[in-house]
C-alpha positions in Angstrom: -15.5 23.3 -25.7 -17.4 24.2 -22.5 -18.1 20.6 -21.5 -15.8 18.9 -18.9 -12.5 17.7 -20.1 -13.3 14.2 -18.9 -13.3 10.8 -20.5 -15.0 7.7 -19.0 -13.4 4.3 -19.2 -15.4 1.1 -18.7 -13.8 -2.3 -18.1 -10.6 -1.1 -16.4 -10.7 -4.1 -14.1 -9.5 -6.1 -17.1 -6.4 -4.0 -17.7 -3.3 -6.0 -17.2 -1.3 -5.5 -14.0 0.7 -7.0 -11.2 -1.2 -8.5 -8.2 -1.6 -5.8 -5.6 -1.0 -2.9 -8.0 -3.2 0.0 -7.4 -5.8 0.5 -10.2 -4.6 4.0 -11.0 -1.2 2.7 -11.8 -2.8 0.4 -14.4 -4.3 3.5 -16.1 -0.9 5.2 -16.1 0.5 2.1 -17.7 -2.3 2.2 -20.3 -1.3 5.8 -21.2 2.3 4.6 -21.5 1.3 1.8 -23.9 -0.9 4.1 -25.9 1.9 6.6 -26.2 0.1 9.3 -24.3 1.9 11.5 -21.8 1.0 11.1 -18.1 1.0 14.9 -17.8 -2.3 15.0 -19.7 -4.0 13.6 -16.6 -5.3 16.1 -14.0 -7.2 13.5 -11.9 -8.5 10.0 -12.0 -11.8 9.3 -10.1 -14.2 6.4 -9.6 -17.6 6.2 -8.1 -17.1 2.4 -7.3 -15.6 2.5 -3.8 -16.7 -1.1 -3.0 -14.3 -3.0 -5.2 -10.5 -2.9 -4.9 -10.2 -2.6 -8.6 -13.2 -0.7 -10.0 -14.8 -1.3 -13.4 -15.2 2.3 -14.4 -13.1 5.5 -14.0 -13.4 9.1 -15.0 -10.1 10.7 -16.2 -10.0 14.5 -16.1 -7.6 15.9 -18.7 -5.8 19.3 -19.0 -7.6 20.8 -22.0 -10.4 20.1 -24.5 -8.0 19.4 -27.3 -6.0 16.9 -25.2 -9.4 15.3 -24.3 -10.1 14.8 -28.0 -6.6 13.5 -28.8 -6.7 11.1 -25.9 -10.2 9.8 -26.7 -9.3 9.0 -30.3 -5.9 7.6 -29.4 -7.4 5.3 -26.8 -10.2 4.3 -29.2 -7.6 3.2 -31.7 -5.5 1.4 -29.1 -8.5 -0.5 -27.7 -9.6 -1.5 -31.2 -6.2 -3.0 -31.8 -5.4 -4.4 -28.4 -8.2 -4.5 -25.8 -11.6 -4.9 -27.3 -13.3 -5.4 -23.9 -12.7 -1.8 -22.7 -14.9 1.1 -23.7 -14.0 4.8 -23.8 -16.6 7.6 -23.8 -16.4 11.4 -24.0 -18.4 13.1 -21.3 
């Protein structure tokens, strides 16, 4: 419970979106499709500042329990819909 409330997504550059759409909007769209509230997200960061659409992102969530719920919900969603995106608990 004392670890950061962060999940790590790899492969977000393959999320569907509209040309010119900011990559964070694609993550919010992902949360919508996975039936997760946007209010769970405190911040979205990436260490990839070179690419317009980064490959990885860290999503900081509001609580540890929300982190676990989001992690397992996204795992299930990616298993059913997008097999080329990985989610990790930090």
